Structure formats: structure tokens, C-alpha cells
C-alpha positions as CSV (number, residue, x, y, z in Angstrom):
1,M,0.0,0.0,0.0
2,L,2.8,2.4,0.8
3,Y,4.3,1.4,-2.6
4,Y,1.3,2.8,-4.4
5,L,1.2,5.9,-2.1
6,F,4.8,6.9,-2.7
7,Q,4.5,6.0,-6.4
8,Y,1.6,8.5,-6.6
9,L,3.6,11.2,-4.7
10,D,6.6,10.7,-7.0
11,L,4.6,10.8,-10.3
12,T,2.2,13.6,-9.2
13,Y,4.2,15.9,-7.0
14,D,7.8,14.7,-7.5
15,F,8.0,14.3,-3.8
16,P,11.6,14.1,-2.6
17,G,12.7,10.5,-1.9
18,A,9.4,8.9,-3.1
19,G,11.1,7.6,-6.2
20,M,13.1,5.1,-4.1
21,V,10.0,2.8,-3.9
22,K,10.6,1.7,-7.5
23,Y,13.8,-0.1,-6.4
24,I,13.4,-3.6,-5.2
25,S,16.4,-3.4,-3.0
26,F,15.0,-0.4,-1.1
27,R,11.6,-2.1,-0.6
28,A,13.1,-5.4,0.4
29,S,15.3,-3.7,3.0
30,S,12.3,-1.8,4.3
31,A,10.3,-5.0,4.6
32,L,13.1,-6.8,6.4
33,I,13.5,-4.0,9.0
34,L,9.7,-3.6,9.5
35,S,9.3,-7.4,10.0
36,L,12.0,-7.4,12.6
37,I,10.4,-4.5,14.4
38,I,7.0,-6.2,14.4
39,S,8.5,-9.4,15.7
40,L,10.5,-7.8,18.4
41,V,8.1,-5.1,19.6
42,F,4.7,-6.6,19.1
43,G,6.0,-10.1,19.7
44,K,6.5,-9.5,23.4
45,K,3.0,-8.1,23.7
46,I,1.5,-11.1,21.9
47,I,3.5,-13.5,24.1
48,G,2.1,-11.7,27.2
49,L,-1.4,-12.0,25.8
50,L,-1.0,-15.7,25.1
51,A,0.3,-16.2,28.6
52,K,-2.5,-14.3,30.1
53,M,-5.0,-16.4,28.2
54,Q,-3.2,-19.5,29.5
55,I,-2.5,-20.6,25.9
56,G,0.4,-22.9,26.9
57,E,2.1,-25.9,25.5
58,S,0.9,-29.3,26.8
59,V,3.9,-31.6,27.0
60,R,3.8,-35.4,26.9
61,E,6.3,-37.3,29.0
62,L,8.9,-38.7,26.6
63,G,11.9,-38.9,28.9
64,L,13.7,-36.0,27.3
65,E,16.0,-33.7,29.2
66,G,14.3,-30.3,29.9
67,Q,11.0,-31.4,28.5
68,I,8.9,-30.9,31.6
69,Q,10.2,-27.4,32.0
70,K,8.5,-26.5,28.7
71,Q,5.1,-27.3,30.1
72,G,2.9,-24.2,29.9
73,T,5.1,-22.2,27.6
74,P,2.9,-20.0,25.4
75,T,2.3,-21.5,22.0
76,M,0.5,-20.3,18.8
77,G,3.4,-17.8,18.5
78,G,3.2,-18.4,14.7
79,L,0.8,-15.4,14.9
80,I,3.8,-13.2,15.4
81,I,5.5,-14.7,12.3
82,L,2.3,-14.3,10.1
83,A,1.9,-10.7,11.1
84,A,5.5,-9.9,10.5
85,I,5.3,-11.4,7.0
86,L,2.0,-10.1,5.9
87,I,2.1,-6.5,7.1
88,P,5.4,-5.5,5.4
89,T,4.4,-7.4,2.3
90,L,1.1,-5.5,2.1
91,L,2.9,-2.2,2.6
92,F,5.9,-2.5,0.3
93,A,5.0,-5.1,-2.4
94,Q,3.1,-4.7,-5.7
95,L,-0.2,-6.3,-4.7
96,N,-1.3,-6.8,-8.3
97,N,1.7,-9.2,-8.9
98,I,0.3,-12.7,-9.3
99,Y,3.3,-14.2,-7.4
100,I,2.8,-11.9,-4.4
101,I,-0.9,-12.8,-4.4
102,L,0.0,-16.5,-4.4
103,M,2.4,-16.1,-1.5
104,I,-0.2,-14.1,0.6
105,V,-2.9,-16.7,0.0
106,T,-0.5,-19.5,0.9
107,T,0.5,-17.7,4.1
108,I,-3.0,-17.0,5.3
109,W,-4.4,-20.4,4.3
110,L,-1.8,-22.6,5.9
111,G,-1.6,-20.3,8.9
112,L,-5.3,-20.8,9.3
113,V,-5.0,-24.6,9.1
114,G,-2.3,-24.5,11.7
115,F,-4.3,-22.2,13.9
116,V,-7.3,-24.5,13.9
117,D,-5.0,-27.4,14.9
118,D,-3.5,-25.3,17.8
119,Y,-6.9,-24.1,18.8
120,I,-8.2,-27.6,19.2
121,K,-5.1,-28.7,21.2
122,V,-4.8,-25.7,23.4
123,I,-8.2,-24.2,23.8
124,K,-10.3,-27.3,23.4
125,K,-7.7,-29.4,25.4
126,D,-7.8,-32.1,22.8
127,K,-4.1,-33.3,22.5
128,S,-4.8,-35.0,19.1
129,G,-5.5,-31.6,17.5
130,L,-6.9,-31.4,14.0
131,Q,-7.2,-34.8,12.4
132,G,-4.3,-35.7,10.0
133,K,-6.6,-36.1,7.1
134,F,-7.9,-32.5,7.4
135,K,-4.4,-31.2,7.6
136,I,-3.4,-33.0,4.5
137,A,-6.7,-31.8,2.8
138,G,-5.7,-28.2,3.7
139,Q,-2.3,-28.7,2.1
140,I,-3.7,-30.4,-0.9
141,I,-6.2,-27.5,-1.5
142,I,-3.5,-24.9,-1.4
143,G,-1.2,-27.1,-3.6
144,L,-4.1,-27.4,-6.1
145,V,-4.7,-23.6,-6.1
146,V,-1.0,-22.9,-6.7
147,G,-0.6,-25.6,-9.3
148,I,-3.7,-24.4,-11.3
149,T,-2.6,-20.8,-11.1
150,M,1.0,-21.5,-12.1
151,Y,-0.2,-23.6,-15.1
152,F,-3.1,-21.5,-16.4
153,H,-2.7,-17.9,-15.3
154,P,-1.5,-15.7,-18.2
155,D,1.0,-13.7,-16.1
156,V,3.0,-16.8,-15.1
157,V,5.5,-16.9,-18.0
158,V,9.2,-17.3,-18.8
159,R,11.5,-15.7,-21.3
160,E,13.9,-18.2,-22.8
161,K,17.1,-17.5,-24.7
162,I,17.0,-17.3,-28.5
163,P,17.5,-20.9,-29.7
164,N,19.5,-19.8,-32.8
165,P,23.1,-20.2,-31.8
166,K,24.4,-17.8,-34.4
167,I,22.2,-15.0,-33.1
168,A,23.2,-15.8,-29.5
169,E,26.8,-15.8,-30.5
170,A,26.5,-12.4,-32.2
171,Y,25.2,-10.9,-29.0
172,R,27.6,-12.8,-26.8
173,I,30.6,-10.8,-28.1
174,K,28.9,-7.5,-27.3
175,N,28.8,-5.8,-23.9
176,L,26.6,-8.1,-21.9
177,S,26.4,-5.7,-19.0
178,E,24.1,-3.5,-21.1
179,I,20.4,-4.4,-20.6
180,S,19.5,-3.3,-24.1
181,V,22.0,-5.9,-25.5
182,V,21.0,-8.7,-23.1
183,R,17.3,-8.3,-23.8
184,E,18.0,-9.2,-27.5
185,I,19.4,-12.6,-26.4
186,F,16.1,-13.6,-24.9
187,E,12.9,-14.1,-26.8
188,K,10.8,-11.0,-26.9
189,T,7.5,-12.7,-26.3
190,P,7.2,-14.4,-22.8
191,K,5.5,-17.8,-23.0
192,K,3.9,-20.4,-20.8
193,S,6.2,-23.2,-19.6
194,T,6.3,-26.2,-17.3
195,K,10.1,-26.2,-17.2
196,S,12.1,-26.2,-14.0
197,T,15.8,-26.1,-13.0
198,I,17.9,-29.2,-12.6
199,P,20.9,-28.8,-10.3
200,F,24.4,-29.7,-11.4
201,V,23.3,-30.2,-15.1
202,K,24.7,-28.0,-17.9
203,N,21.5,-27.7,-19.9
204,N,19.7,-27.5,-16.7
205,Q,16.0,-27.5,-17.6
206,L,13.5,-30.2,-17.0
207,D,10.1,-30.0,-18.8
208,Y,7.4,-31.9,-16.9
209,A,5.4,-32.1,-20.1
210,K,7.9,-34.4,-21.7
211,A,6.8,-37.2,-19.3
212,L,3.7,-37.4,-21.5
213,W,5.6,-37.7,-24.8
214,F,3.7,-41.0,-25.5
215,M,0.4,-39.1,-25.9
216,G,1.4,-37.8,-29.3
217,K,2.4,-34.4,-30.7
218,D,-0.1,-32.5,-28.6
219,Y,1.3,-33.9,-25.3
220,H,2.1,-30.4,-24.0
221,K,-1.6,-29.7,-23.7
222,W,-1.8,-32.4,-21.0
223,A,1.2,-31.3,-19.0
224,W,-1.1,-30.2,-16.1
225,L,-1.6,-33.9,-15.4
226,I,2.0,-34.1,-14.2
227,F,2.6,-30.5,-13.1
228,I,-0.3,-30.0,-10.7
229,P,0.2,-33.3,-8.7
230,V,3.9,-32.5,-8.4
231,V,3.1,-29.1,-6.9
232,I,0.6,-30.7,-4.5
233,F,3.2,-33.3,-3.4
234,I,6.0,-30.7,-2.9
235,V,3.7,-28.4,-0.9
236,T,2.5,-31.2,1.4
237,A,5.9,-32.7,1.9
238,V,7.8,-29.5,2.8
239,S,4.9,-28.2,4.9
240,N,4.9,-31.4,7.0
241,G,8.8,-31.4,7.0
242,A,8.8,-27.9,8.7
243,N,6.1,-29.1,11.1
244,I,8.1,-32.1,12.2
245,T,11.3,-30.0,12.5
246,D,9.6,-27.7,15.0
247,G,10.5,-29.8,18.0
248,L,13.5,-28.0,19.5
249,D,13.8,-24.3,20.5
250,G,14.8,-22.2,17.5
251,L,15.3,-25.1,15.1
252,A,12.4,-24.6,12.7
253,A,12.6,-20.7,12.7
254,G,16.4,-20.8,12.3
255,T,16.4,-23.3,9.5
256,S,13.6,-21.4,7.8
257,A,15.5,-18.1,8.0
258,I,18.5,-19.8,6.3
259,I,16.3,-21.3,3.6
260,G,14.5,-18.0,3.1
261,T,17.7,-16.1,2.6
262,T,18.8,-18.5,-0.1
263,L,15.4,-18.4,-1.8
264,G,15.7,-14.6,-1.8
265,I,19.0,-14.8,-3.7
266,L,17.5,-17.2,-6.2
267,A,14.4,-15.1,-6.7
268,Y,16.4,-11.9,-7.3
269,V,18.8,-13.4,-9.9
270,S,15.9,-15.2,-11.6
271,G,13.9,-11.9,-11.9
272,N,16.9,-9.9,-13.2
273,I,17.7,-10.3,-16.9
274,L,21.4,-9.6,-16.5
275,F,22.0,-12.2,-13.7
276,A,19.7,-14.7,-15.5
277,N,21.9,-14.3,-18.6
278,Y,25.2,-14.5,-16.8
279,L,24.1,-17.5,-14.8
280,N,22.4,-19.1,-17.8
281,I,19.2,-19.7,-15.9
282,M,15.5,-19.1,-16.9
283,Y,14.5,-15.4,-16.8
284,L,11.2,-15.1,-14.9
285,P,9.7,-11.7,-15.4
286,D,8.2,-10.1,-12.3
287,T,9.6,-12.7,-9.8
288,G,12.0,-10.1,-8.5
289,E,9.1,-8.7,-6.6
290,L,9.1,-11.8,-4.5
291,T,12.3,-10.5,-2.9
292,I,10.1,-8.1,-0.8
293,F,8.0,-11.0,0.5
294,I,11.0,-13.3,1.3
295,S,12.8,-10.4,3.1
296,A,9.8,-10.0,5.3
297,F,9.8,-13.8,5.8
298,V,13.5,-13.8,6.9
299,G,12.9,-10.9,9.2
300,A,9.9,-12.6,10.8
301,C,11.9,-15.8,11.4
302,I,14.9,-13.9,12.9
303,G,12.7,-11.7,15.0
304,F,10.8,-14.7,16.3
305,L,14.1,-16.3,17.3
306,W,14.6,-13.5,19.8
307,Y,11.9,-15.2,21.9
308,N,12.2,-18.8,20.6
309,T,15.9,-19.6,21.2
310,Y,16.7,-21.9,24.1
311,P,15.1,-21.7,26.6
312,A,12.0,-20.6,24.5
313,Q,9.6,-18.0,25.8
314,V,7.1,-19.0,23.1
315,F,6.5,-21.8,20.6
316,M,5.3,-21.2,17.0
317,G,2.9,-24.1,17.1
318,D,1.4,-25.5,13.9
319,T,0.2,-21.9,13.2
320,G,3.7,-21.1,12.3
321,S,5.4,-24.3,11.2
322,L,2.8,-25.4,8.6
323,A,2.8,-21.9,7.1
324,L,6.6,-21.7,7.0
325,G,7.0,-25.0,5.2
326,G,4.2,-24.1,2.7
327,I,5.7,-20.7,2.0
328,I,9.1,-22.3,1.3
329,A,7.6,-24.9,-1.0
330,V,5.4,-22.5,-3.0
331,F,8.2,-19.9,-3.3
332,A,10.6,-22.5,-4.7
333,I,7.9,-23.7,-7.2
334,I,7.2,-20.1,-8.4
335,I,10.9,-19.4,-9.1
336,R,11.3,-22.9,-10.8
337,K,13.8,-24.1,-8.2
338,E,11.7,-26.8,-6.6
339,L,14.2,-29.5,-7.6
340,L,16.7,-27.8,-5.3
341,I,14.5,-28.5,-2.3
342,P,16.1,-31.8,-1.4
343,I,19.4,-29.9,-1.0
344,L,18.2,-26.6,0.4
345,C,15.6,-28.1,2.7
346,G,17.9,-31.0,3.7
347,I,17.1,-30.6,7.4
348,F,13.4,-31.0,6.7
349,L,14.1,-34.0,4.5
350,I,16.2,-35.7,7.2
351,E,13.6,-35.0,9.8
352,N,10.8,-36.3,7.6
353,G,12.8,-39.3,6.5
354,S,13.7,-40.3,10.0
355,V,10.0,-40.5,11.0
356,L,9.1,-42.5,7.9
357,I,12.1,-44.9,8.4
358,Q,11.3,-45.4,12.0
359,R,7.6,-46.0,11.4
360,Y,7.9,-48.4,8.4
361,W,10.9,-50.3,9.8
362,F,9.0,-50.9,13.0
363,K,6.0,-52.2,11.1
364,Y,8.2,-54.4,8.9
365,T,10.1,-56.0,11.7
366,R,7.0,-56.5,13.7
367,I,5.5,-58.5,10.8
368,R,8.9,-60.2,10.0
369,F,10.1,-61.1,13.5
370,G,7.0,-60.7,15.6
371,Q,8.5,-57.7,17.5
372,G,8.9,-54.2,16.2
373,R,12.5,-52.8,16.1
374,R,13.6,-49.2,15.8
375,V,16.4,-47.6,13.8
376,F,16.6,-44.5,16.0
377,L,16.3,-44.2,19.8
378,M,13.4,-41.8,19.0
379,A,12.0,-40.0,15.9
380,P,12.2,-37.4,14.5
381,I,16.0,-37.5,14.5
382,H,16.6,-34.4,16.7
383,H,15.0,-36.4,19.6
384,H,17.3,-39.3,18.8
385,Y,20.3,-37.0,19.7
386,Q,18.5,-35.8,22.8
387,K,18.1,-39.4,23.9
388,K,21.8,-39.8,23.4
389,G,22.5,-37.0,25.9
390,Y,23.3,-34.1,23.6
391,P,22.2,-30.7,25.0
392,E,19.3,-29.2,23.1
393,A,21.1,-26.0,22.3
394,K,24.0,-27.9,20.8
395,I,21.7,-30.0,18.6
396,V,20.0,-26.9,17.3
397,M,23.3,-25.1,16.5
398,R,24.7,-28.1,14.7
399,F,21.6,-28.5,12.6
400,L,21.7,-24.8,11.7
401,I,25.4,-25.2,10.7
402,I,24.4,-28.1,8.4
403,G,21.6,-25.9,7.1
404,I,24.0,-23.1,6.2
405,M,26.3,-25.6,4.4
406,L,23.3,-26.9,2.4
407,A,22.3,-23.3,1.5
408,V,25.8,-22.6,0.2
409,I,25.7,-25.7,-1.9
410,T,22.3,-24.7,-3.3
411,V,23.7,-21.3,-4.4
412,V,26.8,-22.9,-5.8
413,T,24.6,-25.1,-8.1
414,L,24.0,-22.0,-10.2
415,K,27.6,-22.2,-11.4
416,I,28.7,-25.8,-10.9
417,R,27.2,-27.9,-13.7
């Protein structure tokens, strides 16, 4: 909203300084700062309100060190994160941008699903919370909305490089730091595409539509049969991964901040024609605007960590964790980097994988040997290390270090092919 106000002041009255809103870097910085202020200033008030309303965590006895001390700690702190993301985005982003609209809808929807789950657990005192099938249904619905929008909306397009190597070579020898020159390397008409980026591959584009090659020459018309289910699967998997990771103080928020920073870099270079040309990646018009959203996202996670680091003063609950995972998934899909998720979101993958391995190995050995056996002392894997006697703060810090390493590897994939 402030974007449109200052744009009006600049164009109508030539108001001093108002022209800065046209720069993504300025608006992204402003969104980051405001999200931090909201998290830090209003976060304390929200925590006090949650404590006053006796909205506290109910802890099961699992034999973990420091677990009982967490009993009664205010939860549903994800409200702080949601506010710190949405308010700066609404103020500084272009609200007619389809990608911004998708991110706002994703944030609100999954935040609402998580809120219902927390409400049932905390207010209704039903420890089981929202039934799993309803959580999955909520994730599938937003995945369906994102998939359909990405596939059918006319503003969701890419600009690919000119396929003629002679033309491309002619422009290559010119000054590629000039936008006017670089623009000639890319096709003038943006087009719909179901392509995505493959890491570590030179010609690094995967077209989902090609999986339907057997359907004849018009197979591209049926690409949605592959694309939309893939989107639904990614959104559901990553959202649940973040939810499972939210088991130690600061782990989910810290990991999400690292992932968000990396996605911000990828969004910026994908939406900038010069960087897209230099890095030889798809140029995605209008995705640079997502930098404002992801800056607010990172600021919200870091600000929340002020109160969520060990020992936590507040937990985000499903209100925050489901939304964080969904935001990361949808953001990666929009910038066509979803195939980097196994690397970038490696912590989520490990956490999710440890639960699946534990569950299915136990079932298999119970059928095979008559008694269930476990791979880990406890799942998800962060509890395994707690059982082994590692302090909670040390586990979180080591996981975050691994997260930083994975983020660096993700960025490096832009050049290593």
C-alpha cells in the first residue's frame, strides 16, 4: 500500500525520496526492517497476551531432558510470524503481482489450518488436534490452487534465450552488461512453460510435459496432469517437514531463515535479466518482486528467534510451522527451483525421512520377526540425539550449521554444472 502511495507522490508531486520505492532493494530492506520491528516489539505483547489467556504448551512425558520445563510455555506464536510477514508485504510489495498474491494466499491459508490445529489442542484441550486427514486436505487444497494458477494464469510466464546459436553468439561478443543488449538474447515474447531447473546439469532445464511424450504431438496440452500433482506433493511434503522439525527451541525458525535467505537470492537473480543471462538460468519476469516477500519472511523468522531460542519464551505451534513449510515450497515452485528443495531443505528432508524410516521399519520388523524394532532411539532424529544425551542448544546449533552448508551448496549449483 505504501508502494502505491509513494509512487503516486513521486509521479504527481515529484515528492523528494518517493522515487526510491521503484527499487526492489529499497523495498526489500524496508520489509526486512519492519518485519524485525513487528516481531520484536509486538511479539513481546503477543506472548504476554497468550500467557494471560493461558494458551500454553501441553507436553507429553517422553523422557527427554528439559522437556517438563516447557510445560505451559505460550504457543501459537506463529501469529507473530504471520503478522511480521503479511504487514510488510502489504505495505511494500506490488499487490497486483500474481506471485505476491499466491504467497499471501498460501501464508493465510496454511496459517489458518495450523491455527485450527493449535486451537483444538490448546483451547479445546484435545491433544490429538486437527485430524491428520484434514491437515493433508488443507495442504492439498493450497497445492491445487498454486498448481492451477501456475499452469493457467496468463501472467505466469518465462522468457527463454534465443534458440538460434548464431544470433546468440553475435550478441555474446557484445557488452553483456548493457540491458539493451542482453534483452536481445532472450525471446521478446514471454510464454507459458512447465520447465524447472535441474541442479548440477549444464543444460539444466526439466520439462514436466515431456513425461507425457507418448500421448502424441499435442502432449504439451496435458502437462497439467503431471505438473499439478507434483506441486501438491511438494507443498504437502515441505509443509509437513517444517512441522516435524519444529521440535526444539529455535530449530524450525532458524532453519527457515537460512532457507528463506537462499530463496531470496535465487528469486532476485531469476527476476533480473542480467543475472539470468550471466548464470544461464531461466529469466522469470516479475519474480524479482518476491524479494520483498521473502525479506519479510526472513525478518519474521529472525525476530521470532529472539523469543524462541533456548530456553524458548514462546513456541510457534502449527500456526507457524505449517505456514513456514508451505511458504518455502510455493516460493521454490514459483521461481522454478523446486528440484533444489532436497538440498536446500535437507534438514526438513532428514527430519521427515527419520520419521518414515522409524515407522515403516518398526512395522516391517513386527511382521517379520514378531516384535517391532527401531532404527533411532526416537524419531524425529533431533529427539534421537536428545536421547543420546546431547544438550538441546548444541543439537540446534549443529543442525543450523548443516543448514548453512546446504544453503551454500544450493547457491553454488547455479555455477557448478
